[in-house]
ZAFI-642722 format. One line per field, with one value per residue (C-alpha): x negated, y, z; residue number from 1; residue in three letters. Coordinates in Angstrom, 3 decimals. Each point is the difference from the previous one (the first is absolute). Layout:
N
px	[X	...] .
py	[Y	...] .
pz	[Z	...] .
nr	[NUM	...] .
rest	[Ala	...] .
This chain:
476
px	[-15.466	2.078	-3.170	-1.743	3.037	0.046	-3.742	0.077	3.125	-1.603	-3.214	-0.945	-0.689	3.607	1.287	-2.368	0.673	3.706	-0.533	-2.247	1.985	3.542	2.253	1.118	2.696	1.968	3.557	-0.420	2.654	-0.063	2.802	0.617	-3.614	-0.541	-1.575	-1.969	-3.575	-3.492	-0.320	-2.487	1.289	2.531	0.465	-0.729	-0.265	-0.493	-2.806	-1.485	0.642	-0.002	-0.670	1.827	-3.203	-0.212	3.546	-0.653	-3.028	2.250	2.595	-2.642	-0.960	3.542	1.191	-1.277	0.576	2.818	2.103	2.730	-0.679	3.199	1.121	1.241	-3.293	-2.007	2.174	-0.284	-3.778	-0.167	1.956	-2.523	-2.887	1.274	0.496	-3.572	-1.253	2.016	-1.412	-3.547	0.578	1.221	-3.028	-2.234	2.059	-0.177	-3.721	0.427	-3.370	-1.231	-3.496	-2.459	0.272	3.786	-0.477	-2.538	2.426	2.829	-2.148	-1.442	3.510	1.298	0.577	-0.971	-3.554	-0.470	-1.457	0.636	1.780	-3.165	-0.568	-2.087	-1.857	-0.179	3.808	0.331	-2.418	1.728	3.334	-1.439	-1.644	3.052	2.211	-2.483	-0.203	-2.891	-0.270	0.108	3.339	1.528	-0.914	1.079	3.489	0.178	-0.843	2.744	2.585	-0.885	0.273	3.515	0.809	-1.218	2.255	3.036	-0.856	-0.385	3.438	1.908	-1.438	0.961	3.768	1.876	3.686	2.353	1.806	3.151	-1.633	-1.387	3.447	1.570	-2.389	0.457	3.767	-0.160	-1.954	1.615	3.671	2.327	2.548	3.157	0.905	2.475	-1.063	1.617	-2.295	0.660	-1.640	2.886	2.532	-1.216	-0.150	2.874	-1.295	-3.400	1.034	-1.237	0.775	-2.386	1.353	-1.094	-3.477	-0.381	1.181	-2.509	-2.791	0.787	0.040	-3.286	-1.899	-3.263	-0.112	-0.239	-2.863	-3.071	-3.406	-2.982	-3.585	-2.793	-3.406	-3.651	-1.861	-3.368	-0.487	-2.948	-1.841	-3.278	-1.554	0.644	-1.229	-2.832	-0.847	1.019	3.188	-0.352	1.852	-3.107	-0.445	-1.232	3.296	2.088	-2.349	0.627	3.745	-0.137	-2.077	2.599	2.751	-1.936	-0.336	3.759	0.700	-2.455	2.085	-2.213	1.720	0.190	-2.421	-2.557	0.222	-0.245	-3.066	-1.778	0.407	-0.097	3.474	1.712	2.456	3.202	3.263	3.387	3.375	3.641	1.780	3.680	0.998	0.721	-1.494	-2.510	-3.093	-3.079	-2.417	1.330	1.729	3.274	-1.951	-2.270	2.992	1.594	-3.234	0.105	3.529	-1.113	-2.761	0.390	-0.425	-2.094	-2.492	0.363	-3.070	0.013	-2.067	2.266	-0.928	1.896	-1.681	-3.425	0.972	-0.730	1.363	-0.556	3.357	0.692	3.625	0.486	3.732	3.394	3.097	3.615	2.913	3.521	1.373	3.446	2.855	0.976	-3.214	0.500	-2.551	1.521	3.528	-1.030	-1.602	3.010	2.394	-2.116	0.087	3.729	0.674	-2.196	1.686	3.497	-0.945	-1.308	3.278	2.087	-2.221	0.129	3.791	0.090	-2.519	2.040	3.128	-1.924	-1.532	3.394	1.407	2.418	-1.325	0.473	-0.009	3.488	-1.214	-3.050	2.214	2.356	-2.960	-1.054	3.474	0.376	-3.398	0.485	-3.400	-0.261	-1.403	-3.190	-0.375	-3.335	-2.442	-3.349	-2.327	-2.426	-1.315	-2.269	2.498	0.074	1.765	3.134	-1.096	-3.123	-2.071	0.889	3.711	-0.341	-1.800	2.928	2.539	-1.866	0.484	3.780	1.682	2.620	3.437	-1.447	0.590	-2.885	-1.833	-3.427	-1.864	-3.490	-1.954	1.207	3.583	-0.413	1.448	2.800	2.173	2.986	-0.432	1.725	-1.939	2.402	-2.091	-3.435	-1.566	-2.808	-3.315	-1.916	-3.639	-1.719	-3.528	-0.879	1.288	-2.446	0.541	-0.090	-3.584	0.833	2.950	-1.961	-2.496	2.830	1.422	-3.438	-0.562	3.339	-0.824	-3.427	1.594	2.286	-3.009	-1.771	3.070	-0.025	-3.738	0.612	2.394	-2.549	-2.684	2.284	0.593	-3.685	-1.288	1.857	0.356	0.877	-0.060	-0.568	2.900	-1.514	-3.225	1.946	2.103	-3.126	-1.395	3.272	-0.064	-3.639	0.656	3.101] .
py	[0.480	1.320	1.334	-3.340	-1.742	2.395	-0.421	-3.793	-0.325	2.166	-2.012	-2.316	-2.835	-0.039	-0.368	-2.889	-1.770	0.239	-2.037	-2.498	-0.677	0.294	-2.055	-3.047	-1.256	0.527	1.117	0.740	2.344	2.429	-1.777	0.566	-0.154	3.525	0.406	2.446	-0.240	1.454	3.458	-1.308	-3.508	0.014	-3.729	-3.201	-3.199	-2.829	1.148	2.406	3.696	2.172	3.688	2.982	0.995	-3.316	0.372	3.607	-1.188	-2.560	2.731	2.166	-2.772	-0.747	3.580	3.079	3.719	-0.098	-2.432	1.375	-1.752	-0.310	-2.249	-2.712	-0.026	-0.337	-2.886	-1.781	0.389	-1.212	-3.079	-0.597	0.658	-2.675	-2.404	0.690	-0.774	-3.211	-1.302	0.858	-1.935	-3.024	0.126	-0.034	-2.703	-2.330	0.753	0.871	0.851	1.104	-0.864	2.417	-2.035	0.572	3.725	0.220	-1.747	2.423	3.072	-1.361	-0.740	3.515	1.783	3.391	-1.265	-1.473	1.339	-1.865	-2.642	-0.663	1.038	3.174	0.915	3.564	0.232	-1.403	2.587	2.805	-1.045	0.097	3.399	1.560	-1.144	0.807	-3.629	-2.162	-3.613	-1.407	1.563	-0.585	-3.697	-0.428	1.230	-2.302	-2.886	1.008	0.316	-3.369	-1.678	1.382	-1.254	-3.468	0.120	0.846	-2.812	-2.359	0.985	0.323	-2.693	-3.658	0.547	-1.314	0.578	-2.899	-0.457	1.223	3.331	0.502	-0.689	2.419	2.832	-0.732	0.235	3.271	1.609	-1.585	-0.475	1.854	2.477	1.112	3.362	2.844	3.571	3.423	2.983	2.067	3.103	0.094	-0.834	2.830	2.757	2.103	-0.420	1.425	3.515	2.832	3.722	2.927	0.215	-3.605	0.763	3.134	-1.817	-2.820	2.536	1.838	-3.279	-1.208	3.260	-1.445	-2.409	2.944	1.941	0.598	-0.411	1.739	-0.687	2.477	-1.703	0.513	-3.038	-1.143	-3.097	-2.123	-1.655	-1.971	2.686	2.657	-2.017	-2.101	1.546	-3.206	-1.325	-3.353	-0.982	-0.761	-0.878	3.588	1.363	-2.036	0.939	3.681	-0.624	-1.501	2.954	2.451	-1.986	0.232	3.774	0.290	-1.958	2.208	3.028	1.604	2.353	-0.534	2.921	-1.553	-3.382	1.603	1.993	-3.008	-2.173	2.790	-0.954	1.761	2.869	-1.011	-0.023	1.130	-1.523	0.098	-3.352	-0.776	-3.280	-2.805	2.107	-1.271	1.640	-0.831	0.353	-2.303	-3.352	-0.600	-1.721	3.023	2.362	-2.219	0.241	3.788	0.081	-2.214	2.413	1.112	3.759	-0.590	-1.863	1.890	-1.424	-3.590	-2.203	-1.818	-2.887	-0.876	-3.012	1.357	3.622	1.848	3.349	2.221	1.692	2.968	0.803	3.798	0.325	-1.686	1.821	-1.182	1.327	-1.319	-0.728	1.245	-2.453	1.661	-1.081	-2.783	-2.331	0.363	-0.445	-3.138	-1.468	0.811	-1.533	-3.171	-0.223	0.670	-2.651	-2.522	0.702	-0.352	-3.197	-1.498	0.813	-1.527	-3.093	-0.424	0.106	-2.718	-2.174	0.320	-1.199	-2.916	-1.068	0.165	-2.184	2.735	0.152	-3.119	-0.807	1.460	3.254	-0.145	-0.076	2.632	2.310	-0.276	1.038	2.864	1.480	-0.698	-1.736	-3.246	-3.208	-1.214	-3.782	-1.644	-2.749	0.382	-2.823	0.087	2.096	1.957	0.594	3.797	0.201	1.561	1.287	1.162	-2.525	1.328	-0.173	-3.590	-1.014	1.330	-1.830	-3.281	0.419	-0.394	-3.428	-1.063	1.698	2.802	3.747	2.339	3.203	0.334	3.304	1.323	1.863	3.464	-1.164	1.190	-3.341	-1.569	-2.972	-1.610	-3.651	-3.355	-3.270	-2.033	-3.140	-1.400	-2.778	-1.883	-0.757	-3.245	-1.003	-3.396	-1.005	-0.668	3.320	2.468	2.754	-2.281	0.944	3.714	-0.384	-2.419	2.834	2.480	-2.363	-0.590	3.761	0.355	-2.935	1.462	3.339	-1.814	-1.822	3.344	1.327	-3.061	0.380	3.639	-1.067	-2.527	2.702	2.217	-2.894	-0.969	3.503	2.007	3.507	3.170	3.613	3.028	2.284	3.052	-0.243	-0.608	3.110	2.064	-1.062	0.977	3.421	0.644	-0.789	2.178] .
pz	[41.093	-2.904	-1.602	0.218	-1.463	-2.944	-0.561	-0.003	-2.147	-2.686	-0.056	-2.846	2.437	1.162	-3.552	-0.788	3.294	-0.750	-3.171	1.769	3.166	-1.370	2.252	-2.006	2.347	3.200	0.530	3.700	1.362	2.902	1.860	3.707	1.106	1.281	3.434	2.077	1.211	-0.400	-1.522	-2.566	-0.771	-2.827	-0.582	1.906	-2.061	2.447	2.280	-2.558	0.596	-3.117	0.450	-1.392	-1.840	-1.855	-1.321	-1.036	-1.972	-1.725	-0.588	-1.669	-2.395	-1.098	-0.445	-1.759	0.337	-2.584	2.044	2.234	3.324	2.022	2.855	-2.355	-1.947	3.219	1.221	-3.355	0.049	3.597	-1.071	-2.805	2.387	2.403	-2.899	-1.123	3.513	0.259	-3.268	1.134	3.217	-1.935	-2.299	3.071	1.726	-3.007	-0.467	-3.687	-1.578	-3.415	-1.139	-1.621	-3.196	-0.087	0.661	-2.824	-2.368	0.909	-0.653	-3.250	-1.319	0.712	-3.327	1.441	0.381	-3.482	-3.195	-3.241	2.104	2.038	3.624	0.148	3.172	-1.302	-0.299	3.521	1.414	-1.916	1.505	3.525	-0.515	-1.613	2.871	2.796	1.096	1.074	-1.108	3.542	1.003	-3.438	-0.036	3.626	-0.879	-3.009	2.340	2.424	-2.744	-1.534	3.402	0.293	-3.499	1.013	3.072	-2.123	-2.415	2.957	1.333	-3.269	-2.250	0.043	-0.068	-3.023	-0.750	-0.635	-3.314	1.749	0.984	-3.510	-1.489	2.491	-0.926	-3.704	0.365	1.981	-2.832	-3.059	0.865	-2.374	1.313	-1.749	1.472	-0.334	0.781	0.372	-0.474	3.128	-1.481	-2.465	2.694	2.280	-2.641	1.407	3.560	-0.925	-1.020	2.263	0.129	0.479	3.559	0.667	-1.345	2.150	3.140	-0.570	-0.529	3.274	1.934	-1.560	-0.491	1.365	-2.957	-2.388	1.441	-2.119	1.683	-1.587	1.066	-0.774	-0.069	-0.861	-1.279	-1.305	-2.131	1.127	-2.882	-0.108	-2.223	2.668	2.992	-1.472	-3.416	-1.728	-1.562	1.802	3.192	2.003	3.644	0.555	-1.373	2.454	2.840	-0.725	-0.257	3.503	1.232	-1.351	1.681	3.288	-0.404	-0.552	3.181	1.890	-0.998	-2.662	-2.439	-3.744	-0.497	2.358	-1.726	-3.462	1.044	1.570	-3.116	-2.596	-1.211	-2.920	0.406	1.728	-1.967	1.280	-0.722	1.101	0.007	0.451	1.616	-2.503	-2.805	-2.549	-1.438	-2.051	2.916	2.701	-0.128	1.830	2.799	0.522	0.059	2.621	2.019	-0.264	1.410	2.899	1.061	3.611	0.395	3.128	-2.234	-3.301	-1.784	-1.290	-2.270	-2.454	-2.267	-3.156	-1.628	-1.064	0.653	3.251	1.149	3.008	0.519	2.290	0.849	0.029	0.742	-0.283	-1.240	0.174	-2.071	-0.625	-3.452	-1.070	-0.356	-3.288	-1.756	-2.536	1.609	3.473	-1.344	-1.861	3.108	2.180	-2.516	-0.120	3.795	0.204	-2.640	1.825	3.353	-1.464	-1.819	3.252	1.773	-2.782	-0.159	3.802	-0.103	-2.673	1.856	3.189	-1.828	-1.564	3.338	1.727	-2.814	-1.024	-3.559	-2.141	-3.729	-0.454	1.600	-2.283	-3.094	1.463	0.741	-3.666	-1.183	2.486	-0.866	-3.712	-0.202	-1.926	1.488	-1.700	-0.206	-0.790	0.888	1.798	-1.038	2.940	2.874	-2.382	-2.818	-0.429	-3.356	1.521	3.418	1.825	1.915	3.460	-0.883	-1.242	3.220	2.027	-2.177	0.581	3.755	-0.366	-0.213	-2.532	0.177	2.146	-0.441	0.800	-0.856	-1.615	-0.303	-0.630	2.691	-1.084	-0.680	-3.580	-1.101	2.058	-0.851	1.635	-0.956	0.055	-0.359	-2.104	-0.478	0.889	-2.108	1.724	-1.730	0.417	-0.422	0.078	0.961	-3.638	-1.322	-1.553	2.612	3.031	1.000	-0.190	2.381	2.165	0.591	0.713	2.619	1.462	0.368	1.795	2.252	0.788	0.920	2.448	1.463	0.511	1.824	2.282	0.577	0.865	2.776	1.215	0.283	2.067	2.386	0.139	0.769	2.600	-1.425	1.911	-1.154	2.218	-0.893	1.687	-2.013	-3.205	0.616	0.682	-3.405	-1.695	1.680	-0.968	-3.657	-0.389] .
nr	[1	2	3	4	5	6	7	8	9	10	11	12	13	14	15	16	17	18	19	20	21	22	23	24	25	26	27	28	29	30	31	32	33	34	35	36	37	38	39	40	41	42	43	44	45	46	47	48	49	50	51	52	53	54	55	56	57	58	59	60	61	62	63	64	65	66	67	68	69	70	71	72	73	74	75	76	77	78	79	80	81	82	83	84	85	86	87	88	89	90	91	92	93	94	95	96	97	98	99	100	101	102	103	104	105	106	107	108	109	110	111	112	113	114	115	116	117	118	119	120	121	122	123	124	125	126	127	128	129	130	131	132	133	134	135	136	137	138	139	140	141	142	143	144	145	146	147	148	149	150	151	152	153	154	155	156	157	158	159	160	161	162	163	164	165	166	167	168	169	170	171	172	173	174	175	176	177	178	179	180	181	182	183	184	185	186	187	188	189	190	191	192	193	194	195	196	197	198	199	200	201	202	203	204	205	206	207	208	209	210	211	212	213	214	215	216	217	218	219	220	221	222	223	224	225	226	227	228	229	230	231	232	233	234	235	236	237	238	239	240	241	242	243	244	245	246	247	248	249	250	251	252	253	254	255	256	257	258	259	260	261	262	263	264	265	266	267	268	269	270	271	272	273	274	275	276	277	278	279	280	281	282	283	284	285	286	287	288	289	290	291	292	293	294	295	296	297	298	299	300	301	302	303	304	305	306	307	308	309	310	311	312	313	314	315	316	317	318	319	320	321	322	323	324	325	326	327	328	329	330	331	332	333	334	335	336	337	338	339	340	341	342	343	344	345	346	347	348	349	350	351	352	353	354	355	356	357	358	359	360	361	362	363	364	365	366	367	368	369	370	371	372	373	374	375	376	377	378	379	380	381	382	383	384	385	386	387	388	389	390	391	392	393	394	395	396	397	398	399	400	401	402	403	404	405	406	407	408	409	410	411	412	413	414	415	416	417	418	419	420	421	422	423	424	425	426	427	428	429	430	431	432	433	434	435	436	437	438	439	440	441	442	443	444	445	446	447	448	449	450	451	452	453	454	455	456	457	458	459	460	461	462	463	464	465	466	467	468	469	470	471	472	473	474	475	476] .
rest	[Met	Leu	Ser	Ser	Ile	Arg	Lys	Phe	Ser	Asn	Ser	Ile	Thr	Ala	Lys	Ile	Phe	Leu	Ala	Ile	Ile	Ala	Ile	Pro	Phe	Ile	Phe	Trp	Gly	Met	Gly	Asp	Val	Phe	Ser	Ser	Gly	Ser	Lys	Asn	Thr	Leu	Val	Lys	Ile	Gly	Lys	Glu	Lys	Ile	Ser	Lys	Gln	Glu	Phe	Ile	Lys	Phe	Leu	Asn	Ile	Tyr	Thr	Asn	Ser	Gly	Val	Asn	Ile	Asn	Asp	Glu	Thr	Ile	Glu	Asp	Leu	Leu	Ser	Asn	Phe	Ile	Gly	Phe	Lys	Leu	Ile	Ser	Lys	Glu	Val	Glu	Ser	Leu	Asp	Ile	Val	Leu	Thr	Asp	Ile	Ser	Leu	Lys	Arg	Ile	Ile	Lys	Asn	Glu	Lys	Lys	Phe	Thr	Lys	Asn	Asn	Ile	Phe	Ser	Arg	Val	Glu	Tyr	Glu	Lys	Phe	Leu	Ile	Lys	Asn	Ser	Leu	Asn	Ala	Val	Ser	Phe	Glu	Lys	Asn	Ile	Leu	Glu	Gln	Glu	Lys	Lys	Asn	His	Leu	Leu	Ser	Phe	Val	Gly	Asn	Gly	Phe	Tyr	Pro	Ser	Glu	Phe	Leu	Val	Ala	Glu	Asp	Tyr	Asn	Lys	Ile	Asn	Gln	Lys	Arg	Tyr	Ile	Gln	Thr	Ile	Asn	Leu	Asn	Lys	Ala	Phe	Val	Lys	Asp	Leu	Glu	Phe	Ser	Asp	Lys	Asp	Ile	Lys	Lys	Tyr	Phe	Glu	Asn	Asn	Lys	Glu	Asn	Tyr	Lys	Ser	Ile	Leu	Lys	Ser	Ile	Asp	Tyr	Ile	Lys	Leu	Glu	Pro	Lys	Val	Leu	Thr	Asn	Thr	Asp	Glu	Phe	Thr	Asn	Met	Phe	Phe	Thr	Lys	Ile	Asp	Glu	Ile	Asp	Asp	Leu	Ile	Ile	Glu	Gly	Asn	Ser	Leu	Ser	Glu	Ile	Ala	Lys	Lys	Tyr	Asn	Leu	Pro	Glu	Arg	Ser	Ser	Leu	Lys	Ile	Glu	Lys	Phe	Ser	Lys	Asn	Asn	Ile	Phe	Ser	Thr	Glu	Val	Ile	Gln	Asn	Ile	Phe	Asn	Ile	Asn	Glu	Ser	Glu	Pro	Ile	Val	Leu	Val	Gln	Asp	Lys	Asp	Leu	Tyr	Phe	Val	Ile	Asn	Leu	Ile	Lys	Thr	Glu	Thr	Thr	Tyr	Lys	Lys	Tyr	Thr	Ser	Asn	Leu	Val	Lys	Lys	Asp	Ile	Leu	Asn	Asn	Leu	Val	Lys	Gln	Lys	Lys	Met	Lys	Leu	Ile	Ser	Lys	Leu	Ile	Glu	Ser	Ile	Asn	Glu	Lys	Lys	Phe	Asn	Lys	Leu	Asp	Phe	Asp	Lys	Phe	Ser	Asn	Glu	Lys	Asn	Val	Glu	Ile	Ser	Lys	Phe	Lys	Ile	Asn	Asn	Leu	Tyr	Asp	Thr	Glu	Lys	Leu	Lys	Gln	Asn	Ile	Val	Leu	Gln	Ile	Tyr	Ser	Tyr	Pro	Glu	Lys	Lys	Ile	Gly	Ile	Ala	Ala	Asp	Ala	Asn	Val	Asp	Glu	Ile	Tyr	Leu	Leu	Tyr	Val	Asp	Lys	Val	Thr	Ser	Ala	Glu	Ile	Gly	Lys	Asn	Asp	Glu	Asp	Tyr	Glu	Lys	Tyr	Phe	Asn	Ile	Ser	Lys	Ala	Arg	Leu	Thr	Lys	Asn	Val	Tyr	Ala	Thr	Tyr	Asp	Lys	Tyr	Leu	Lys	Glu	Lys	Tyr	Lys	Ile	Ser	Ile	Asn	Asn	Lys	Val	Leu	Asn	Ser	Ile	Lys	Asn	Glu	Leu	Lys] .
């Protein structure tokens, strides 16, 4: 099964189908719906039983060999799979159809199929050949996707926000905030000094993070000129690519494949994890490090490039904590850990109402860090602070003390919202239509969430936990 998953996920068809059938909507969650049952039935939606094999096929389409498939990924994809099924059932229930004329119009308006801004049948055929698709299956999937789009329009359109909602959204975005901030990086300076002993102790406790993995490989680049004696990506080229993939799955060696197709001399290379080189992209290198030693030969695609890669051996060594790169990384981690502890302590005091404005001013004096006072004009004003920091500040009400930080805690601020000035908009104002559309989008999102709940009530859903766990185990 693992072999078939690898084969399908590397195929061109999977990549194209991903673009065609991308799920436009559903926020369905796993919830408490696990159950036991048939060894082959993974999900029951109403009376319909959905097999393990059907989900695996879906899983193949929406993943590729460079993706690390873990339990969380599988559960997320199962959630999407169920959402996909629910939408399909609704399309069928509401008898939504798309005529041939509409399909023709969609295809003719696709820019990929035009030449000099006019639909070109030749460009359309070239697209199908290059991506190993036939017109029937391609057009069928366009039909299915458009039906789903019509369903979403049917559910989400027709709702219009009131003037009050528009004014509320306008105010949330455009209200002015007068704030005071203390740069905690400056306040924590003395707390963020570490000795060589601290660095060594961290290294010993996290040694696995500093191992170096080296992969030795042989590879052959597959080009149209080699396989078909032409520089064009013809149907014959993709047929031979599929044949080579089949030979790999059947267990043929790189030498046997090279001999059968008269491929050029193999090249050898040693690659370190997270390294870069002029031969492979980061995605291909990631694929190489995901190769299972029980299946050492893989076919890897990188845009229009194809490689047959044979893993020879894997070597592991440990770096020394005295090296500059390791020391730098350890110091960064120690600083981040200490910052998080200090921030947590402050947040705890704020939440327990043990840290007020007087404490804010006292903290500034004790740490000898000045308080910066300035105005933020709107939610997207980044003149003084980064966008993600501003968004956090706008979540605090007036006269509130809080903390705002970026994802890596490189920037951290203790803040006080001194004053909030509301912003108003009228129906005749120039920007009213813009904010009307913003409110409508928010309202539509809420409608989708309500519709989502309705679908879960309409269709009784149960998941076979045993089958789900077997899939997780097979893909580890």
